[in-house]
MARKOLNU-519605 format. One record per residue (C-alpha): residue in three letters; x, y, z negated. Coordinates in steps of 0.05 Angstrom, whole numbers, padded with zeros to 5 digits, always signed. Each point is the difference from the previous one (the first is absolute). Example, Ala and Ser with C-alpha at 12.3 -4.5 7.8 and 13.67 -1.06 7.14 Angstrom:
// residues 2
ALA+00246-00090-00156SER+00027+00069+00013
//
This chain:
// residues 271
UNK+01742+02287-01878UNK+00071-00016-00019UNK+00020+00010-00073UNK+00065-00011-00036UNK-00002-00061-00046UNK+00050+00011-00056UNK-00001-00074-00014UNK+00015-00018+00072UNK+00060+00043+00020UNK+00032+00011+00046UNK-00049+00008+00056UNK+00027-00019+00068UNK-00002+00051+00057UNK+00011-00032+00067UNK+00039+00039+00053UNK-00034+00006+00067UNK+00046+00037+00049UNK-00033+00014+00067UNK+00065+00027+00028UNK+00052-00022+00051UNK+00060+00021-00042UNK-00008-00019-00074UNK+00066-00024-00031UNK-00025-00072-00011UNK-00014-00028+00069UNK-00050-00053-00023UNK-00045+00054-00030UNK-00008+00037+00065UNK-00071-00008+00026UNK-00008+00026+00070UNK-00075-00006+00012UNK-00064+00009-00039UNK-00022-00073+00003UNK+00064-00026-00031UNK-00004+00053-00054UNK-00071-00019-00018UNK+00018-00074-00004UNK+00061+00015-00042UNK-00040+00043-00049UNK-00052-00054-00009UNK+00056-00051-00012UNK+00032+00044-00053UNK-00067+00009-00037UNK-00009-00076+00001UNK+00071-00008-00026UNK-00011+00045-00060UNK+00007+00073+00019UNK-00045+00049-00036UNK+00019+00059+00045UNK+00019+00004+00074UNK+00047+00058+00014UNK-00007+00019+00074UNK+00054+00042+00034UNK+00003+00026+00071UNK+00068+00034-00005UNK+00065-00033-00021UNK+00037+00033-00058UNK+00063-00041+00005UNK+00065+00039-00005UNK+00013+00038+00064UNK-00070-00010+00028UNK-00032+00053+00043UNK-00065+00033-00020UNK-00062-00011+00043UNK-00058+00047+00015UNK-00059-00012-00046UNK-00045-00017+00060UNK+00047-00057+00019UNK+00002-00023-00072UNK-00076+00001-00006UNK-00009-00036+00066UNK+00042-00058-00028UNK-00039-00008-00064UNK-00072+00026+00004UNK-00032-00059+00036UNK+00033-00047-00050UNK-00026+00040-00059UNK-00071+00000+00028UNK+00001-00075+00010UNK+00029-00015-00069UNK-00050+00045-00034UNK-00055-00045+00027UNK+00028-00051-00049UNK+00005+00051-00057UNK+00076-00007-00004UNK+00035+00050-00045UNK+00041+00041+00049UNK+00059+00046-00012UNK+00027+00042+00057UNK+00074+00016+00001UNK+00002+00070+00029UNK+00025+00071-00013UNK-00042+00030+00056UNK-00062+00037-00027UNK-00038-00010+00065UNK+00010-00076-00004UNK-00017-00001-00074UNK-00065+00039+00010UNK-00027-00045+00055UNK+00019-00063-00038UNK-00034+00025-00064UNK-00062+00016+00041UNK+00001-00073+00023UNK+00000-00028-00070UNK+00074-00006-00018UNK+00008-00001-00076UNK+00074+00017-00007UNK+00051+00047+00032UNK+00074-00019-00006UNK+00040+00063+00014UNK+00075-00010+00006UNK+00009+00076-00004UNK-00029+00002-00069UNK-00060+00045+00014UNK+00044+00060+00010UNK-00044+00022+00059UNK-00056+00046-00026UNK-00047-00028+00053UNK+00009-00070-00028UNK-00013+00026-00070UNK-00064+00034+00023UNK-00023-00065+00033UNK+00010-00045-00060UNK-00034+00050-00046UNK-00060+00000+00047UNK-00006-00076+00010UNK+00033-00022-00066UNK+00029-00066+00026UNK+00054-00039-00035UNK+00067+00029+00019UNK+00072-00024+00000UNK+00047+00057-00014UNK+00069-00020+00023UNK+00069+00032-00007UNK+00043+00009+00062UNK+00062+00042+00010UNK-00001+00030+00070UNK-00039-00033+00057UNK+00004-00071+00027UNK+00045+00025+00056UNK+00050+00032-00048UNK-00011-00031-00068UNK+00058-00049+00000UNK+00052+00051+00023UNK+00041+00005-00063UNK-00055+00009-00052UNK+00026+00024-00068UNK-00029+00007-00070UNK+00031+00025-00064UNK-00049-00042-00040UNK-00045-00041+00045UNK-00048-00022-00054UNK-00010+00070-00028UNK-00010+00030+00069UNK-00045-00053+00030UNK-00041-00015-00062UNK-00006+00075-00014UNK-00027+00012+00071UNK-00051-00055-00008UNK-00026+00020-00069UNK-00003+00073+00019UNK-00036-00015+00065UNK-00050-00047-00033UNK-00013+00050-00056UNK-00011+00056+00050UNK-00052-00041+00039UNK-00035-00021-00063UNK-00005+00073-00023UNK-00029+00018+00068UNK-00056-00051-00010UNK+00023-00069+00025UNK-00017-00051-00054UNK+00059-00031-00036UNK-00022-00070+00017UNK+00004+00017+00075UNK+00074+00019-00004UNK+00055-00051+00015UNK+00074+00019+00000UNK+00055-00032+00041UNK+00075+00015-00008UNK+00011-00014+00075UNK+00051-00055-00001UNK+00044+00009+00062UNK-00027+00068+00018UNK+00061+00046-00005UNK+00036-00043-00051UNK+00066-00035-00003UNK+00008-00071-00025UNK+00018+00025-00070UNK-00060+00047-00001UNK-00048-00056+00018UNK+00029-00045-00054UNK-00003+00054-00053UNK-00072+00016+00016UNK-00020-00074-00004UNK+00039-00014-00064UNK-00033+00059-00034UNK-00070-00010+00029UNK-00027-00013-00070UNK+00004+00075-00011UNK-00053+00011+00053UNK-00044-00058-00021UNK-00001+00028-00070UNK-00035+00062+00026UNK-00075+00007+00013UNK+00003-00005+00076UNK-00002-00065+00039UNK+00066-00020+00033UNK+00014-00031+00069UNK+00065-00030+00023UNK+00016-00012+00073UNK+00066-00037+00005UNK-00020-00055+00048UNK+00059-00024+00043UNK+00034+00068-00003UNK+00072+00013+00017UNK+00026+00011-00070UNK-00009-00075-00010UNK+00051-00011+00056UNK+00054+00029-00045UNK-00012-00057-00049UNK-00017-00060+00044UNK+00029+00022+00067UNK-00060-00022+00040UNK-00043+00033+00054UNK-00074+00017-00014UNK-00026-00068+00022UNK+00042-00034-00055UNK-00016+00046-00058UNK-00062-00034-00029UNK+00037-00028-00060UNK+00030+00068-00015UNK-00068+00032+00005UNK-00029-00052-00048UNK+00055+00017-00050UNK-00022+00073+00001UNK-00072-00022-00007UNK+00018-00041-00061UNK+00028+00064-00031UNK-00064+00036+00019UNK-00041-00054-00035UNK+00041+00005-00063UNK-00002+00076-00001UNK-00076+00001+00013UNK+00002+00035+00067UNK-00072+00006+00025UNK+00008-00012+00075UNK+00054-00032+00043UNK+00000+00017+00074UNK+00025-00061+00039UNK+00004-00034+00067UNK-00006-00071-00029UNK-00068-00003-00034UNK-00009-00075-00007UNK+00069-00010-00030UNK-00011+00056-00050UNK-00069-00025-00020UNK+00028-00069-00015UNK+00061+00030-00036UNK-00043+00043-00046UNK-00048-00057-00015UNK+00058-00043-00025UNK+00030+00058-00040UNK-00067+00015-00033UNK-00011-00072-00018UNK+00070-00006-00029UNK-00010+00062-00043UNK-00070-00024-00020UNK+00027-00068-00022UNK+00057+00030-00039UNK-00044+00045-00043
//
């Protein structure tokens, strides 16, 4: 069973997209065999969690029926559970979540922030780990002129209120992870403000996840397409390390594992 090690943060969540249309082309896995091989590679490279998605949530993406989503991911989940991998499923569909939980999945990563009562009912029944994320709008519409009066107050308030509500309903505090949803209905300035102030969230009692890997807000700074944003992603991960974020969700597991090993050794030697 996976547990958070406060002396070994952040944990690395490897992204496994079994989709034809994710924003980062190299992460698109179009068949079950390739997905299984990639997941095993990420575990060997240092991932603690594999986050499996069967529907792209890139800006402008179309939704897919839950049966299509499930068809993309279920065989992979069943195979990986034979190796006792800790599996997260990236879904907002209650039907998909239920079947995945029945097949041993330990975490549900819901980009809609558990605003669907059916999803709430499910997690209260199965009591998995959950990632409660903030998103303004839907993937199809979220980047069409999003606006906040105070992005930190609005996003952080949504997360703390949602986590508190689930805890009061009976989901244990240690099972709740909150995610500000970098790139999900946010402008460049919104993403930067959320990251710069992430220490506010990590000072609270709930675990925190950041998913900024190769996202488009980095293009504003370094003017590079997704395939050339590793260095920018590592810069964000350095901030996550310093601010004691609990989980980073990334495409490049090996590079992050090596990066964090060096950072930890440097801090250890300097104390």
